[in-house]
N, C-alpha and C positions, 0 to 999 in steps of 0.2 A: 774782098769777098764779103757779102752781106751776112748779117747775123742769122738769116733764115737758112743759108746754105753752108754755114761754117760747120765743120765736123766737130763732134764733142771732144774735149780734151780729156786727159787721164783722170783729173779730179772729178769731172762730171761722170765719167764711167764708173768710178768707185762709188759715188753717191747713188747712182742709178742701181748699182748692184746691191747696195745695202738697203735700199728702200723697198719694203715689202709691197708686193702687188695686191691690190684690192680686187677681189673677184666681183664681177657683176652679180647682183642678186639672182639666184636661181628661181625659175618659175615654180619649181617644186621645193620651195623652202620648208624647213622643218617647222612644226607647230611651235608656238611660243611655250616656254615652260609654265607649269601650273603656278599660280600665285602662292606666295608664302601663306600658310595657314589653311589652304584648301584641303590638304590631305587630312588634317585633324577634323575639319568639319565633315568631310566625306565619311571618315571612320565613325564619327559620332552618330551620323544619320543611319549608316549601314547597321550598326549594332542596335540602334533603336528599332529599326524595322525588322531585324531578326527577332527581337522580343515580341513585336506585334504579330509577326508571322507564326510564332510559336502558339500564341493564344487564339488567334482568330479561327482556324479550322476546327478546333475541338470544342469551342465554347458552347455551341448548341447541344452537343452530346453531353457535355459536362452539366449543363442546366437540367437535362432530363434526369439526372441523379436526384434532383430535388422535385421531381414530378411536375416539371414545367411542360405546358402544352407547346405545340408547334408555334402558335402565335406568340406565347410568352418567350420562347427561345429566340424567335425572330426579333421581338421587341428588345431583348437583352443585347443582341448584336447591334440593333439600330440605335440604342441608347448612347453608345460611344459616339457615333456620327452626329447625333442630335446635340450632345454636349459640346462637341468640337465645333459644330455649326454656330452655336451661340458664343463660344469663348474665343474663337480664333481672331476675330477683328479686334477684340480687347487686347489680347496678347500682342498682336501686331503693333498697336498703338503704344503699348508699354515698351516694346523693343525699340521703337523709334525714339522714345523719350529717354529711356535708361540704358539702352544697349542691348545687343543681341545675346551676348554671353549669359547674363543672369536669367533671361527668359528661357533659353535652351536648357540651363541647369534645372530650373523649376519644372520644365516639362519632363525631363528625365526622372526627377525625384517623384513627380506625380505618377508617372508610369510605374515606377517601382512600388509606390504605395498602393495604386489601383490593382496591380497584379498580385500583390501580397494579400490584399483584402479578398480578391477572387479565390486565391488558393486556400485561405483560412475560412471561407464562408461556410456557415452551417445551414444556410437557407437562402431563398431567393432575394430577400431584402438586401443582404450584404453583397450578394452578387451584383445587383443593380448599382449599389453604392460604389463598388469597385470599378465598374465600367464607366460610371458617370465621372468619378474622380480622374480616371485615366483620360477620358475624352475631354474633360474641361481643361486639363493641363496639357493637352496634346497639340501644342503649337509648334512642334519641332520642324515640321515640313516647311511651313510658310516662313518661319524665322530663319531656318537654314538657307532657304532660297534668298531671303533678304541679305543674309551674310555673304552669300556667293555673289550677289549683285553688287554689294559694296566692294568686293575684292576685284571683280572682273573689269577688264577694259570692254567698252561697248561691243567691239567686233569679236570678242571672245566669250561674251556672256552666254549665248545660246549653247556653245560647246561645253562650258562648265555646267550649265543646267542639265545637259545631256548626261554628263558624267555623274552628276548628283542623282539623276533618274536611274542610272545603273545601280547606284547604292540601294535605291528602293527595290529594284528587281532582285538584287542579291539577297536582301532581307526576306523577300517573299519566297525565294527559292530555298534558302537555308533554314528559315524559321519552321516551316511545316516539316522538313526532314528531321530537325532536332526534336520537335514536338512528337512526331511519330515514333521516335526512339524512346522518349521518356514516358509517354502516356501509359504504355503497357506495364511499366514498373510500378507507377502510382499515378492515378488520375490528377492528383494535385501537383505533381512534380513539374510539369511544364510551366505552370503559373509561378512557382517558386524560382524556376530557372529564369523566366522572363524578368521577375523582380530583381534577381541577382545581377543579371546583365545590365539592366537599367541603372541600378544602384552603383555598380562599379563604373559604368559609363559616366555617371554624374560626377563621381569622385575624380576620375581622370580629367573630365572636362574642366573642373575647377582649376586644375593646374596647367593644362595644355591648350585648352580652347582659346583662340585669340578673340579679342573684341574688334569687330570690323566696322562698326558704325562710325563714320567720320565725325569729327567734332564740328558742330554747327556754329556759324557766326551769330545765329539768332538764339534767343532764349528758348529753351524747350517748352516753357509754359505758353509761349505765344502760339506755337504750333498746336499744342494740345487744346487750348481754350478757344482761340479765335478763328481757326481755319475751318473751311468747309470740307466735308469728307471728299477725298480725292476720287473715290470710286464713282462719284456722281458726274464726273466729267464725261462727255459723250464718248470720247475715244476709249477711255477705260471701261465705261459701262458696256460698250459694244463687245469688248474683249471678254469681259466677265460673262456676258450673255452667250458668247461663242463657247467659252469653257463649260458653262452649265449645260447647254444643249448637247455638246459632243460627249460629255461625261454621262448624261442621262442615257444616251444611246449605248455607250460602251458598257456601263454598269448593268443595263438591261440584258445585254449579251452575256456578261459574266454570270448574272443571276439565273439565266434560263438555258445556257448551253448544255448543261448536264442533262436536262430534260429533252432537249432537242436531239442530242447525241443518242440517248436511249431510244427515243421513238422513231427517229429517221434512220439512224446508222447502226442501231443495236449495240451501242457502246456499253461496256460495263464500267464500274467505278474506276478500275485501274486504267482503262483507256482514257477516261475523262481526266484523270490526274496527269497522264502523260501529255495530253493536249495542252492543258494549262501550264505544265512545266515548259513545254516547247514555246508557248506563247510568251512566257516570262523571259526565257532566254533570248528569243528573237528581239523582243522589245529592248532588252538591255544592250544587245549587240548593235542595234540600230541607233540607240541613243549615244553609244560610245563612238561608233564608226561612221555613221551616215549624217548626223546632225550638222557637224562642222562643215563637210563639203557642200551639203544642201544650202546652208546659210551663206557660205562663201559664193555660191553660184546664183542663188535666187534672192538672197536677203532674208531677214527674219520673217517678214510678212509673206513673202513668196513661198518659203519653206512651210510656213503654217498653212497656207492655202493648199499647197500640194498634199500635205498630210491629211487635211479635211477631205479632199477629193478621193484619196486612197481609202480613207476610212469609210466614206459613203459608198464607194464602189464595192468594198468588201462586204459590207452589210447588205447591199442590194443583191449580191449574188447568193448570199446564204439561204434565202427562202427557197431557191430553186435546187439546192443541194439535196440529192438522194443517194449519193455514193461518196466514198472516202476520197476518190480521185478529184471530185469537184470541190471537196472541202479544202484541199490544199491551197488553190489560188485565192479562195475567199479569205482564209485566215492569213495568208501571206500579205494580201493588200490591207487587211484590217490591222495587223500588227505593225506593218510598215507605217501606216498612217498614224497609229497611236504613238509609235516611237518618235515620230516627227512632231506631232501636235503637242504633247505634254511639255517638253522642254522649251520649244519655241514660243508657245503661248505664254508661259510664265515669264520668259525672258522679255517678250514684247510688252507685257503688262508692267514689268519692273522698269523698262526703258521709258515709259510714259510719264513718270513722276520723278521728282527730285529725291535724293537719297534719304532725306529726313522723313519721307512719307511712304517708303517702300514696304516697311513692315505692315503698315495699315492696309495698303491696297492688296498685298499678297495674302494677308489674313482674310480679307473679304473674299478674295478668289478662292481660298481654301474653304471658307464657309459655304460659298456657293457650290463648291465641289462636294462638301458633306451633304448638302440638301439634295444634290443630284444623285448621290449614292443611296440616299433614303428613297427617293421617288423612282429611280431607274428600275431596280429589281422589282418593286411593287407593280409598276406599270408593265414591265415585261411579263411578269407572272399572270397579271390580269389578261393581257392580250393573248398569251400562250394558251390559257385555259378557255377563254371565251370566243376567240376568233380562229386561232390555228397556230401550228408550230412555227410557221415562218413569219407570223405577224409582228413579233417584237423587233425583228431585224428590218422588215420593210418600213415600219414606222421609224426605227432608228436611223435608217438611211435618209428618210425624209427630213428628220431633225438635223442631221449633220449637213445635208444639202442646204437647208435653211441657214445654218450657221455659216457655211462657206459663202452663200449669197450675201448675207449681212456683212461679212467681212469685206467682200469684194465691192459692195456698194458704199461702205462707210468711207468718209474722207480719210486720206492718208495723212495722219498727223506727223509732225516733226518730233522725233524722240528728243527728250531733254538732254540726253548724253550721247547724241549721235557722234560717230567718229569724226574727229576734226573740228567739232563745235565746242566752244567753251561752255562750261557748266553755268547755267543761268543763275543770277542772283536770286536769293530767296524772295525778294520783293518784286521780281520781274512779273509782268502780266502773263497769266496763264489762261488756258481755255476755260470758258465760263461753265460752271457746273449746271446740271439740270436741276431746276427748282423742284 
């Protein structure tokens, strides 16, 4: 009898019985566990944004205690974004050279000092100093994103960016609620609470926050002194342009929707608060639950394109809204799009550069976002007052459509850390920057 037809003997049966069977991988396999250190980064960012959410809603009213005009109150709010716009690229480069952890700690300490100055202010000059200090040190978002990009596998990066975005949403939901409870007790108390949260957060970060920047084989000085800015590469520059245009449109919506709701839908302040609360919750849910399946199905670039299309569609419907029933599909499309765009865009930007330059390029992206948040509400208010209630959203839809078109027409670059590809050597030829 041949070996192929011979029956197994007793010893073979024992071995077969003791050998564990390996199951074929399920098509519905569980998501990989979060990388070590991500939970601490997430908590640090969430607490930082809680403090920011405490301060932001009441800052204009607080400034009026010192006889600030509406323009001065607006300039006080904008001063934070302006300082952040200037400082974010610098802090990104510092994090690339010296590490993410020290920059995050400096950012938290700056937030504590700025909030304390704001609470102790006896006049407008110290109020502006407090906001400028807070904004100039406010690199926590871009550096935290760089930290997550350092930790994440390429195919999990967008998912982790989505979870990090949920931390932003949590901060903007809890912060105003805490500020609303503290402000009636004493107008200064919310700023002292924000300073305490940031200070405690910094102390905890010193002990628990991991350093994620990988050790480089090249001297840090070489990157700092001799390298061309990575944001000038065409692929990165296109993505930063997409980020800028989409955020101008969305911030114009944020800055004018309360006026739109009052004039078109007869919303009161409480109704507007409810709408923004629902928007924040929906964006957080989408970032946690929808980003990973969308990226797995369409890829980072495809999910980003889908988000831009949804965003443009939601804005395009909004000018025609004259009832609350029509408001729901518009806001659903808009929030779904924004929930997809924010994490996938940052993840795609991070994937275009080597790890030693991620802090720099994400800092530039945050700087462009700060400029968009300064220009967007101003443009939206101008269009609302001079053209009509629906004009900010019609123009916003055009801007997002232009961003989607630019992304579709731009060449599809090869990510430096694409799954299955070796990480390139620091001296490998890269895309030529734009002069």
